[in-house]
C-alpha positions as CSV (number, residue, x, y, z in Angstrom):
1,M,13.2,-28.0,28.1
2,P,10.3,-25.4,28.2
3,L,9.1,-23.1,25.4
4,D,8.6,-19.4,26.1
5,I,6.1,-18.0,24.0
6,F,3.0,-15.8,24.1
7,G,4.2,-14.6,27.4
8,F,4.2,-17.4,29.7
9,S,6.2,-20.9,29.6
10,I,4.8,-24.2,27.7
11,G,6.6,-27.8,29.3
12,K,7.9,-28.9,32.4
13,K,10.3,-26.6,34.6
14,D,13.2,-27.9,36.3
15,S,12.4,-27.1,40.1
16,S,16.1,-28.0,41.1
17,K,17.9,-25.1,39.0
18,P,16.9,-21.3,40.1
19,V,15.4,-19.1,37.6
20,E,18.3,-16.5,36.4
21,P,18.2,-14.2,34.1
22,Q,19.5,-15.0,30.3
23,Q,23.2,-13.9,29.8
24,S,24.5,-13.0,26.5
25,N,28.2,-13.6,25.5
26,K,27.5,-10.7,22.8
27,E,29.6,-7.6,23.5
28,Q,26.8,-5.0,24.8
29,S,27.0,-1.7,22.9
30,F,26.0,1.7,23.2
31,V,24.0,2.1,20.1
32,T,20.1,1.9,20.6
33,P,18.5,-0.8,18.3
34,E,16.7,1.1,15.3
35,N,13.1,1.0,15.2
36,Y,12.5,1.1,11.4
37,D,9.3,-0.8,12.2
38,G,7.7,1.9,13.6
39,S,7.9,1.0,17.3
40,Y,7.8,3.6,19.9
41,T,11.6,3.5,21.9
42,L,11.7,4.2,25.4
43,E,15.1,4.3,26.8
44,T,15.7,4.1,30.5
45,G,18.2,3.1,32.6
46,G,21.5,5.6,34.1
47,V,21.3,9.5,34.1
48,F,20.7,9.8,30.0
49,G,17.5,7.8,30.4
50,T,14.9,9.1,28.2
51,L,10.9,9.2,27.7
52,I,9.4,10.3,24.3
53,D,6.0,12.1,24.4
54,F,4.0,9.1,23.7
55,A,0.8,10.4,23.6
56,G,1.7,13.1,21.3
57,S,3.4,11.0,19.0
58,V,0.1,8.4,18.9
59,K,-2.1,11.6,18.2
60,D,0.4,12.4,15.2
61,E,0.4,8.9,13.8
62,N,-3.5,8.3,14.5
63,A,-4.2,11.5,12.4
64,L,-2.1,10.3,9.6
65,I,-3.5,7.3,9.3
66,R,-7.4,8.3,9.6
67,K,-5.9,11.0,6.5
68,F,-4.5,7.9,4.5
69,R,-8.0,6.5,4.9
70,Q,-10.0,9.6,3.7
71,T,-7.3,10.1,0.8
72,S,-8.2,6.7,-0.4
73,M,-11.8,7.7,-0.4
74,F,-11.4,10.1,-3.6
75,P,-12.6,8.5,-6.5
76,E,-8.7,9.1,-8.6
77,V,-6.9,7.5,-5.4
78,D,-9.9,4.7,-5.3
79,Q,-9.2,4.1,-9.1
80,A,-5.6,3.7,-8.7
81,I,-5.7,1.6,-5.3
82,E,-8.1,-0.8,-7.2
83,D,-5.7,-1.1,-9.6
84,I,-3.1,-1.9,-7.5
85,I,-5.1,-4.6,-5.6
86,N,-6.3,-6.6,-8.9
87,E,-2.8,-6.7,-9.7
88,S,-1.8,-8.2,-6.5
89,I,-4.2,-10.3,-5.2
90,V,-5.4,-12.7,-8.4
91,L,-7.7,-15.5,-7.2
92,G,-6.7,-19.0,-9.1
93,D,-9.0,-21.8,-9.6
94,D,-8.6,-23.3,-6.1
95,R,-9.1,-19.4,-4.9
96,K,-5.6,-19.4,-3.1
97,P,-4.0,-15.9,-4.3
98,V,-0.7,-17.0,-2.8
99,K,1.1,-20.3,-2.2
100,I,3.8,-21.5,-0.1
101,N,7.1,-22.7,-1.9
102,L,9.1,-25.0,0.2
103,E,11.2,-26.7,-2.6
104,N,14.4,-25.0,-1.3
105,I,14.1,-26.0,2.3
106,D,16.2,-29.0,3.8
107,V,13.6,-31.0,6.2
108,S,11.4,-34.3,5.9
109,D,8.7,-34.5,3.3
110,N,6.3,-35.3,6.4
111,I,7.3,-31.7,7.7
112,K,6.8,-30.2,4.7
113,T,3.2,-31.7,4.4
114,R,2.5,-30.3,7.9
115,M,3.6,-27.2,6.8
116,H,1.3,-26.8,3.9
117,M,-1.9,-28.1,6.3
118,E,-0.6,-25.5,8.9
119,Y,-0.6,-22.8,6.0
120,D,-3.8,-23.9,4.6
121,N,-5.4,-23.8,7.9
122,I,-4.0,-20.1,8.1
123,L,-5.9,-19.2,5.3
124,R,-9.0,-20.4,6.4
125,M,-8.9,-18.8,9.9
126,L,-8.0,-15.3,7.9
127,E,-10.7,-16.1,5.2
128,F,-8.5,-15.3,2.8
129,H,-10.0,-16.7,-0.2
130,N,-12.6,-14.5,0.3
131,K,-11.5,-11.3,1.9
132,G,-8.0,-11.7,0.5
133,A,-8.6,-8.2,-1.3
134,D,-10.3,-6.4,1.5
135,I,-7.2,-7.4,4.1
136,F,-4.4,-6.2,1.3
137,R,-6.9,-2.8,0.9
138,R,-6.6,-2.1,4.6
139,W,-3.0,-2.8,4.8
140,Y,-2.1,-0.5,1.9
141,V,-4.2,2.5,2.8
142,D,-3.4,1.9,6.9
143,S,0.3,1.2,6.0
144,K,-0.1,-1.4,8.9
145,L,-1.8,-4.4,9.7
146,Y,-2.4,-5.9,12.8
147,Y,-3.7,-9.7,13.8
148,H,-4.2,-10.6,17.4
149,M,-3.4,-14.6,17.5
150,I,-5.7,-16.2,19.9
151,L,-4.9,-20.0,21.4
152,D,-6.2,-22.1,24.1
153,K,-4.2,-21.6,27.6
154,D,-5.4,-24.8,28.9
155,N,-3.8,-26.6,25.9
156,P,-1.7,-24.5,24.0
157,Q,-0.4,-27.5,22.0
158,K,-3.3,-26.9,19.7
159,G,-1.8,-24.1,18.3
160,I,-3.9,-20.8,17.0
161,T,-7.6,-21.2,17.4
162,E,-8.6,-17.9,16.2
163,I,-7.3,-14.6,14.3
164,R,-8.7,-11.6,15.2
165,S,-7.8,-8.2,13.2
166,V,-7.1,-5.1,15.1
167,D,-7.2,-1.3,14.4
168,P,-3.8,0.3,14.1
169,V,-5.3,3.0,15.7
170,K,-5.9,1.0,19.1
171,I,-2.6,-0.5,19.2
172,K,1.3,0.7,19.0
173,K,4.6,-1.5,19.4
174,I,7.0,-0.4,22.2
175,R,10.7,-1.2,22.1
176,K,12.2,-0.4,26.0
177,V,16.0,-0.1,25.8
178,N,17.2,-0.9,29.4
179,K,20.9,0.6,29.4
180,E,23.5,1.0,32.1
181,Q,26.7,3.2,33.0
182,K,29.7,1.4,31.8
183,R,33.3,2.7,32.0
184,M,35.4,2.8,28.9
185,P,38.5,4.3,27.5
186,G,36.7,7.4,26.6
187,G,34.7,7.8,29.6
188,V,31.5,6.6,31.0
189,V,29.2,5.7,28.1
190,P,25.4,4.4,28.3
191,V,25.5,1.1,26.8
192,V,22.6,-1.0,25.9
193,K,21.9,-3.6,28.4
194,S,18.5,-5.4,27.5
195,V,15.7,-4.9,24.7
196,E,12.1,-5.6,25.7
197,E,9.8,-5.4,22.9
198,F,5.5,-5.5,23.5
199,Y,2.1,-4.1,22.4
200,V,-0.1,-1.9,24.3
201,Y,-4.1,-1.8,23.4
202,T,-6.0,1.1,23.8
203,N,-9.6,1.1,23.3
204,L,-10.1,5.1,22.4
205,D,-13.4,6.8,23.2
206,K,-15.5,7.0,20.2
207,D,-16.5,10.5,20.8
208,S,-12.9,11.7,20.8
209,P,-11.0,9.9,18.2
210,Y,-7.8,11.5,18.8
211,Q,-7.9,10.6,22.5
212,T,-5.5,8.6,24.1
213,S,-5.2,7.1,27.1
214,S,-2.1,7.2,29.6
215,S,-2.5,3.6,30.5
216,G,-3.2,-0.2,28.3
217,L,-3.2,-3.2,28.1
218,K,0.5,-4.8,27.5
219,I,0.4,-7.7,25.3
220,A,3.1,-10.1,24.8
221,P,5.3,-9.8,21.1
222,D,4.6,-13.2,20.0
223,S,0.6,-12.8,20.2
224,I,0.3,-10.2,17.5
225,A,1.1,-10.4,13.5
226,Y,2.7,-7.1,12.5
227,V,3.3,-6.1,9.2
228,H,3.7,-2.9,7.9
229,S,4.7,-1.1,4.6
230,G,8.6,-0.6,5.1
231,Q,8.5,3.1,4.1
232,V,10.0,4.6,7.2
233,D,10.4,8.7,7.6
234,G,14.2,9.1,8.4
235,T,13.8,11.6,10.6
236,S,11.0,10.8,12.7
237,K,11.4,7.2,12.3
238,R,7.5,6.9,11.6
239,V,6.3,4.5,9.2
240,L,4.8,6.1,6.5
241,G,2.2,4.7,4.1
242,Y,1.8,4.2,-0.1
243,L,-0.5,7.3,-0.2
244,H,1.7,9.7,1.8
245,K,3.0,11.0,-1.5
246,A,-0.4,11.6,-3.2
247,I,-1.9,13.9,0.0
248,R,0.0,17.0,-1.3
249,P,-1.1,16.9,-5.0
250,L,-4.3,15.3,-3.9
251,N,-5.1,18.6,-2.2
252,M,-3.7,21.0,-4.6
253,L,-5.9,18.8,-7.4
254,R,-9.1,19.8,-5.3
255,Q,-8.3,23.3,-5.3
256,I,-7.7,24.2,-8.5
257,E,-10.9,22.0,-9.4
258,D,-12.8,24.5,-7.0
259,A,-10.8,27.7,-8.7
260,V,-11.6,26.3,-12.1
261,V,-15.3,26.0,-11.1
262,I,-15.6,29.2,-9.5
263,Y,-14.2,31.2,-12.5
264,R,-16.4,29.2,-15.0
265,V,-19.6,30.2,-12.9
266,S,-18.7,33.7,-12.7
267,R,-17.0,34.1,-15.8
268,A,-18.8,32.2,-18.2
269,P,-22.3,34.1,-18.6
270,E,-22.4,36.9,-20.6
271,R,-23.3,40.0,-19.0
272,R,-25.7,43.3,-19.5
273,I,-24.3,46.8,-19.5
274,F,-26.9,49.7,-18.9
275,Y,-25.6,52.8,-19.7
276,I,-28.3,55.5,-18.5
277,D,-28.2,59.1,-19.6
278,V,-28.4,61.0,-16.2
279,G,-28.3,64.4,-18.2
280,N,-26.7,67.4,-15.8
281,L,-28.4,66.1,-12.9
282,P,-26.3,66.7,-9.7
283,K,-24.6,63.6,-8.3
284,N,-27.3,62.5,-5.7
285,K,-30.3,63.1,-8.0
286,A,-28.2,61.2,-10.5
287,E,-27.6,58.0,-8.4
288,Q,-31.2,58.3,-7.4
289,Y,-32.4,58.2,-10.9
290,L,-30.0,55.2,-11.7
291,R,-31.5,53.3,-8.4
292,D,-34.9,54.2,-9.8
293,I,-34.3,52.7,-12.9
294,M,-32.8,49.7,-11.5
295,N,-35.8,49.2,-9.3
296,R,-38.4,49.4,-12.1
297,Y,-36.8,46.1,-14.1
298,R,-36.5,44.5,-10.9
299,N,-40.1,44.4,-10.1
300,K,-42.2,41.9,-11.9
301,L,-46.0,41.6,-11.3
302,T,-47.2,38.0,-12.5
303,Y,-50.7,36.6,-12.2
304,D,-50.6,33.0,-10.4
305,A,-53.4,31.2,-12.3
306,S,-53.5,28.5,-9.4
307,T,-54.6,30.6,-6.6
308,G,-55.8,33.7,-8.7
309,E,-53.4,36.0,-6.9
310,I,-51.2,38.6,-8.4
311,K,-47.6,38.5,-6.9
312,D,-44.7,40.8,-7.0
313,D,-41.6,38.8,-8.0
314,R,-38.5,40.9,-7.0
315,N,-35.2,40.0,-9.1
316,H,-32.8,41.1,-7.3
317,L,-29.8,42.0,-10.1
318,H,-26.1,40.8,-8.5
319,M,-23.0,42.8,-9.4
320,L,-21.9,39.8,-11.2
321,E,-25.0,39.7,-13.7
322,D,-25.4,43.0,-14.8
323,Y,-24.0,46.6,-14.5
324,W,-25.9,50.0,-14.5
325,L,-23.2,52.9,-15.5
326,P,-24.3,56.2,-15.5
327,R,-23.4,58.8,-18.6
328,R,-23.4,62.2,-18.7
329,E,-24.7,64.8,-20.9
330,G,-22.7,65.1,-24.2
331,G,-22.4,61.0,-24.3
332,R,-24.3,58.8,-26.7
333,G,-27.4,58.7,-24.6
334,T,-28.9,55.5,-23.1
335,E,-27.6,52.5,-24.2
336,I,-27.8,48.5,-23.6
337,T,-24.5,46.2,-24.7
338,T,-23.1,42.9,-23.5
339,L,-19.9,42.4,-22.1
340,D,-18.6,39.0,-23.3
341,G,-17.9,35.8,-20.9
342,G,-14.6,34.4,-20.3
343,Q,-12.3,33.1,-22.8
344,N,-10.8,29.7,-23.1
345,L,-13.1,28.3,-20.4
346,G,-12.4,24.5,-21.7
347,E,-8.4,24.7,-20.8
348,M,-7.8,22.2,-18.3
349,E,-3.9,22.0,-18.2
350,D,-3.7,22.8,-15.1
351,V,-6.0,20.0,-13.9
352,N,-4.8,17.0,-16.0
353,Y,-1.2,18.1,-14.5
354,L,-1.9,17.8,-10.9
355,L,-3.9,14.6,-11.8
356,R,-1.3,13.1,-13.7
357,K,1.1,14.1,-10.8
358,V,-1.6,11.7,-8.3
359,Y,-1.0,9.1,-10.3
360,R,2.7,9.2,-10.3
361,S,2.7,9.4,-6.6
362,L,0.9,6.5,-6.7
363,N,3.3,4.3,-9.0
364,V,0.3,3.3,-11.0
365,P,0.9,4.0,-15.0
366,I,-0.9,7.1,-16.4
367,S,-2.5,5.1,-19.3
368,R,-4.2,2.7,-16.8
369,M,-5.8,5.8,-15.6
370,E,-6.8,7.3,-19.0
371,P,-10.3,5.4,-20.6
372,D,-9.3,6.2,-24.3
373,T,-5.9,4.6,-23.6
374,G,-6.4,0.7,-25.3
375,F,-5.0,-2.5,-23.7
376,N,-2.0,-3.6,-26.0
377,M,-1.5,-7.6,-26.4
378,G,1.8,-6.9,-28.7
379,R,5.0,-8.0,-27.7
380,S,6.9,-7.3,-24.7
381,A,9.2,-5.0,-26.5
382,E,6.4,-2.7,-27.1
383,I,5.0,-2.6,-23.4
384,T,6.2,0.9,-21.9
385,R,8.5,1.6,-19.2
386,D,5.9,2.6,-16.8
387,E,4.1,-1.1,-17.1
388,V,7.8,-2.3,-15.9
389,K,7.8,-0.5,-12.9
390,F,4.7,-1.0,-12.0
391,F,4.9,-4.8,-12.4
392,K,8.0,-4.5,-10.1
393,F,6.0,-2.2,-7.7
394,I,3.6,-5.1,-7.2
395,E,6.1,-7.7,-6.6
396,K,7.8,-5.6,-3.9
397,L,4.1,-5.2,-2.3
398,R,3.9,-9.3,-2.6
399,V,7.0,-9.7,-0.6
400,R,6.3,-7.0,2.1
401,F,2.8,-8.8,2.6
402,A,3.9,-12.0,3.0
403,E,5.6,-11.1,6.3
404,L,2.3,-11.8,7.3
405,F,2.2,-15.3,6.7
406,M,5.2,-16.2,7.7
407,Q,4.7,-15.0,11.3
408,I,1.4,-16.5,11.8
409,L,2.8,-19.6,10.4
410,R,6.0,-19.6,12.8
411,V,3.6,-19.2,15.9
412,Q,2.0,-22.4,14.2
413,L,4.1,-24.8,13.8
414,V,6.3,-23.8,17.3
415,L,3.5,-24.3,19.4
416,K,2.3,-28.1,17.7
417,G,5.4,-28.6,18.0
418,V,6.5,-29.4,14.2
419,M,9.6,-27.9,14.8
420,S,11.5,-25.6,17.3
421,E,12.1,-22.1,17.2
422,E,16.1,-22.5,15.7
423,D,14.8,-25.0,13.4
424,W,12.7,-21.9,12.0
425,K,15.3,-19.1,11.7
426,K,17.3,-21.9,9.5
427,I,14.6,-22.7,7.1
428,V,13.4,-19.0,6.9
429,P,15.9,-17.5,4.4
430,D,14.9,-20.6,2.1
431,I,11.0,-20.2,2.1
432,R,9.3,-18.5,-0.8
433,W,5.6,-17.3,-2.2
434,T,4.3,-17.8,-5.3
435,W,1.6,-15.1,-5.9
436,N,-0.6,-15.9,-8.8
437,K,0.0,-13.8,-11.7
438,D,-2.7,-12.0,-13.8
439,S,-0.5,-9.9,-15.9
440,Y,0.1,-10.6,-19.8
441,F,3.4,-9.0,-19.6
442,S,5.0,-11.5,-17.4
443,E,4.0,-14.4,-19.3
444,L,4.7,-13.0,-22.7
445,K,8.3,-11.7,-21.1
446,E,9.4,-15.3,-20.0
447,T,8.3,-16.5,-23.2
448,E,10.0,-14.2,-25.7
449,I,13.2,-14.9,-23.3
450,L,13.2,-18.3,-24.0
451,K,12.5,-17.8,-27.4
452,E,15.9,-15.8,-27.8
453,R,17.9,-17.8,-26.0
454,L,17.2,-21.3,-27.9
455,D,17.4,-18.7,-31.4
456,L,21.3,-17.7,-29.6
457,L,21.7,-21.7,-28.6
458,S,20.7,-23.0,-32.6
459,Q,23.8,-20.0,-33.9
460,V,26.4,-22.1,-31.3
461,D,25.3,-25.4,-31.3
462,E,28.0,-26.5,-34.1
463,Y,30.6,-24.6,-32.1
464,I,30.0,-26.8,-29.1
465,G,32.7,-29.1,-27.8
466,K,35.2,-26.6,-30.4
467,Y,35.1,-23.4,-28.6
468,Y,32.3,-24.0,-26.1
469,S,31.9,-26.9,-23.8
470,M,28.3,-27.8,-22.8
471,D,28.5,-26.8,-19.3
472,W,29.4,-23.3,-20.4
473,V,26.5,-23.0,-22.8
474,R,23.6,-24.0,-20.3
475,R,25.2,-21.6,-17.6
476,N,25.7,-18.5,-19.6
477,I,23.2,-19.1,-22.6
478,L,20.4,-21.1,-21.1
479,K,20.9,-19.4,-17.8
480,Q,20.3,-22.9,-15.7
481,S,20.9,-23.0,-12.0
482,E,23.3,-25.6,-10.8
483,E,20.0,-27.0,-9.2
484,E,18.0,-27.0,-12.7
485,I,21.1,-28.8,-14.6
486,K,21.2,-31.5,-11.6
487,E,17.3,-31.9,-12.0
488,L,16.9,-31.5,-15.6
489,D,20.1,-34.0,-16.1
490,K,18.2,-36.7,-13.7
491,Q,15.1,-35.9,-16.2
492,N,16.8,-36.8,-19.4
493,Q,18.2,-39.9,-17.5
494,A,14.6,-41.0,-16.7
495,D,13.4,-40.6,-20.2
496,A,16.3,-42.1,-21.9
497,E,16.1,-45.4,-19.4
498,E,11.9,-45.5,-20.6
499,Q,12.7,-45.3,-24.1
500,P,13.5,-48.2,-25.9
501,P,16.9,-48.6,-28.2
502,E,17.0,-47.5,-31.7
503,D,18.1,-51.1,-33.0
504,E,14.9,-52.7,-30.8
505,M,12.8,-50.1,-32.8
506,G,14.1,-51.4,-36.2
507,M,13.4,-54.7,-35.6
508,E,10.2,-54.2,-34.6
509,G,9.4,-52.4,-37.7
510,E,10.9,-55.2,-39.4
511,Q,8.6,-58.1,-38.3
512,Y,5.7,-55.9,-39.7
């Protein structure tokens, strides 16, 4: 039976049977499949077929991706992103931030060994041991990550030979839904006949980054490994990045910072006020007299010792620097006073408020961003709620990002004949990923939980066999699963067989 993957068939075809379209026994539905992965849905066929504004939507999405990249360059956002990446990607002694866990899948040891080998090969092709943090950052900032899996068409059984990164601005996922009219008791309703998914690659012009071409290269879905952030706008069905929530508070922060700077520059210096006595001069002559006095202070003759020349340095005074006010006869005469500068120039409450809002939008604890805050190595009960939420946020990011390894590993195993597509679908839910942890909180939490359980066990020990059974204690107090109970019983039995009986130990002691 041939294998259809990467847009072509691998294996021998049966020439005796005509090629017919695959028929499904599933009942046809009138509901279009949800595109919660950021793909563009095209509905064709029937009277109600529609076509979306692909070019316009791509422009908006590409502009949003570029906005994410610009946002990530601000110091406050960059510091938060670095903190997230440092917690997510932790290099161990073997420089493998994440390892595959196959303990729960029901396959032979030979297949598990092959899966481990292919996974290590994927990490080498991605150069994840050196570029893991950079790859994770691109995915976090752009909200999308595309990789093109290249293979030898003459010998596809060799598997993937190279993995190349694709700019998310140049490639889009398309879902083409073909509908047909079907008569139902309520009338004629368009139902989904077939769904086709593929990718379209368009090399945009560098001079016009927002330009989109009406045509592009159509790529088979098996050739692309695509991972998105998982955050989808319910209205537009577009994938949003983790930096989307920080755009508005960051813009407000920049505006308030500019306003504070302008206010300080304009209000900080003390200004002089010149009250010039103009006596009973008419208005025109009083203004002329005031200008003559101003020009007299503006002109300043200086001697340049280096050239021997006399310079006329004109110091043009601005209205924000000094004030010249006429004073009529009967006043106190000519007077020079000072105008106090702005008060409370050290107040930064508005700026600090928006800065905290930016950090909250990025799900990073504010205590990590404040330089004066020390690192507490106390009990887990002393760790703040924000640290607990941040730890769970990192775990969610890791689960989403691990989908990249899952997709590439599927293609590699199927191409090399390690397992079939049906076998892969059976074991996918049981594959786990073990990430290196550099958080003291996780280790401290596990230690204290185990300590509390053992303390409770010591209090219940005298009631075992009287009010509580051993099985109940292991399941409800020690929280051991069925697999853990079987594995521990097997290990305890092996330890008991290796240890000599007590009577033999006593006899050996009497001989000595």
